[in-house]
Steps between C-alpha positions, in 0.01 A plus 500: 500500500839676513686168518307379196590812301865463592503134396330567167743784431787260561337239277461754222867600522658157524232288334345320799843464652782303345261205491286649221706717264292671233599548138323623189362219288513679166793739459384841387130413531261618768127489562514839675227712344411221256199273492562174682362172367202323648326173420123457541307173476196322640460220748135398492303813595808677640713754319867456586780743421876461541715810541867539584665654804839472328775251570790411731835361388658257747876459479719305544272207424629260764475752779125462455436170321644149516758589761594134557506396134821477294555827315566312177156337518325830569683684221439221249126501573485877454708487181295213357192721546668804343502690829765714661729333752551835672149568631144373524244759397182493708183644354240654728169411341192640673162333449175697524156339521187691396179349638198723469586825675796347683856547379724260691878537496730208586809656667625854446853476364819654635394861531756778487777332699667278240611758246375606155467149354201427722214671680308543174166365625300827523613608153442151360147496641431838342621372163258207539212740572488437876530785750654435841180634659298228325676211677262361764693204643863392521605144579857467627661162431781568750666800658834528322589856398459437126137401569389759757733787406235649273247558778637842600648798318835655584326739741308216669163555332288206387547425131157330491289712736172315444633145531468250780806279546498125572789286626530158664478507880807271515701742288391800704589332828848409373595853395331683786701291748819642354714427805393134485499446123716200415730529198744233618397270212549765230805543273463880488850627578453868589376471859520874562275574206266222605459657844408831337250330270332352807456846652381652172248222433357530849459876455330456161249246630430707812443813290212330316302507827136395473506454121714186552308170517648164600386180332551132563549266207155343525326821395373607161535866407271710280332196342795441267806418715602190693819497707769239550783509753835427333738555789876518465567818307336664802289334773173633356594501131169467316397371160196681362259281305282715276183328382190568295262213430716202403800712401795555732842660499749470786716800592812328638652819644866428593494125472747529209746775411664344194350303213844367404651400836220396735269299275759231420657536846239597763753409769755759385300764678507875548667705772185706561317197639441533875525122540723377219424127535126542555476728197662232283256236624203732445628599156513139382166407659314792342662452159407132504134582567485778240663277239264211565193724499620698196398818680564841346769685696583865560844583641613825657870468410521292181542669159218729384208455517555206737224279359547134411487139616730266689592172333686200637836426338776251585401455863456874548306776321510765230322827435282521190431866441169605346537623143302774328431536129464877537564760772208531742 
């Protein structure tokens, strides 16, 4: 675990390498020591809660998004949507499912390695009335550091000591074969950092030992989760379909990292995709299905709380965020 500690220390200092610089979203404001927001609602017989792990600012925009698109087109789209042309701000929305005595966590956030603007999950859970010891299961959508970084503390202790962890067998095989993992179809530019992430991810997954369970995408979990392979972002990237009776919500994980850029232009892509072209194809295919079926969507990286619907628009798509008449 020494290599993992060294990598996370580097990530904390330089913001996940030059590829992911971190900045403060609100100048002069901090959630340190303050109560963090949460959103609680029902899906059939299930109680669902959204909490925040913080956020990541990605800059410059076209190092990460729309690398092949004309800069004027990218900037105009951002400006037309009243967004900064300097950075894309990624939320880290964590979904918790309460089913009977089970408390099921979908992903674990960035942990301590990304600096003070993230790694808020344990405190956010506490503010929502959930203790880390109460979490019984964790479903990992994919093994990027901002999704599995919250599994261990700085001194390598389990953050959720009573939880079993579930990940796709395809995803596990990809990362555990670090010397054979193929990133040749990715646009991620920092190859040195990528090599270190491979080592760190392998160490994290290995450290889970016998509490780690591998699933295939035909399984149902806990009587309330169906799984769908959405390869491209990573080989085992998984959508989590939460259901109760006739009600369903689809956790789309890292299918989309920007509501402004990737809905109207799924092909513009994201540099964090392991297979850039496959991810674009998957992105469009999944959005088409969700739009046609009018399925409720939960997104890890879209603006808080990441709940809404996908609608077709002008040969592409748009994000329709859920609205709330009062805070809840």
